[in-house]
N, C-alpha and C positions, 0 to 999 in steps of 0.2 A: 152067149155070154153077155151079161148085162153089167156094164161098168157104172158104178156109182162114184161120183167124185165126193170124197169126204173133205169137207172144209174144216180147217183147224178151228178150235173154239175162238170166238172173238176176244181179242185183247182190248181191254178198256184203255184208252189213252186220254190224258188230260185230267182235269179236276171236276168234281161235281160242284154245283153251286154252294152247297153247304160246306164243303171243304175249303172253298175259296173264301167264304165269309168267315170261317174260323181262323184262317191264316191272317186275314185283314184285321180281325179283332185282336189277335196276338200282337201283330206289328203295331197297331194303334196303342195298345196297352204299354208296350215297351217304350214307344216314342213318348207317351204321356209321362213316363217316369224319367227317361233319359234327357229329354229336351230341357225341362226346367232345371234339372241338376247341372247340365252343361251351361245353361245361361247364368246360373249362380256362380259357377266356376269362372266364367269369363268376367263377370261383374267383379268378383273378388280380385282378379288379376288387375283390372283397371283401378280398383280402389288402392291396392298395394302400390301401384305405379304412382298414383296421385300423392299418397302419403310419403313415398320416397322423395318426390319432388318438393313437397312441403318441408321435409326435414333438411334437404339439401339447401333450399332457399334460406332457411333459418341460419345454417352454418355460414353461408355466404354473406348474409346480413351481419352476422357477428364479426366476420373477417373485415367487412367494410367498416364496421364501427371501430375495430382495433386500429385500422389504418387511418381513419379520419376523425375519430372521436365524435361521431354523429351517425345517425341512421339514415338521414335524408341526404340527397345529392346536392343540396343547396337550392334546388328549384321546387321543393315541396314533394318530391317523389322519393320512393325508396332508393337507397344506394345501390341495390342490386335489382336488375330486371331479369326475370327468368326468360330464357328463349322459348319460343312457341313453335310447335310443329303441327302439321296437319293431322298427325296420328294421335295427338293428345286427346284424351277423353274428358279431361278436366281443364278449365281455364283458371289460371292463377292470377290473383290480384293482390297487390301489396299496398297497404295504406299506412302511412307514417304519421306519428303524432309527436308532440314535444317530448314525450317520455319513452317512446318505443314504436312498435309497429305491430301490425297483424297481417298475416298472409292468409288468404282464403282461396281454397280450391273448390270450384263450383262445377258439378257434373254437367256435361253437355248432352242434350237430348239425342242428337244424331249419333252419339257414340255409346249409347247404352248406359249412361251414368246419370241420367236425369233424376233430379230430386236430392242428390247427395251434395252436402256442403260440409267441408272440413276446414278447421282453422288452426293456426299456431301463432304464438307471439314471442316477443323477446325473452319472456320468462319461461319459455318452453311449455306454456299451458296449451294443451291440445283439447279440442272439442269437436263435436259433431252436432252442430245446431239444427241441421235438417237432413232428413232421410225420406225415401219414398214410403208410400203406404205399405204397411205390413212389417216395417222395420222399426226398431226402437232407437231413438236418438240419445245422446249423452253430452252433457256440458263438461264432463271431466275426462274424456278420452276420445280416441278415434275408434268409432264403431266399425267392426269388420264383418259382423254377421247379423242376420235378421233379428236374433234374440237380444241384440244390444251388447254382446260381448265385445271386448276391446282388444286391439292389437298393439 
């Protein structure tokens, strides 16, 4: 009696190189779509935060004016100074003149807001004098999107 050992058919385990390359291509394509979209989402969040800070600064300047009948603090500075935190993506600067003030929010490079500049004044005039490449600026509103649409 002659015994033959029958081996079960070989099961393939793992991936072939072509399968691996296809998976990498799919992941890269998805990342290429998702990462810029996510970056724009984060940038819009930072912009909204800066615009809220500008609007708040204007309200506080008007409150200061109602209490003191002037926008400056007597030393040539704006009557209200916005608090600064390490998390801020925009630096606020207030410049006072004889007839009013202008508050400017300038985007910080290390915070993903580089190139953006927004302003507001005592007449509630809002403008976006500077934006990064690929964005459209406006002298008449606060730009919220690349196409120059305003918020």
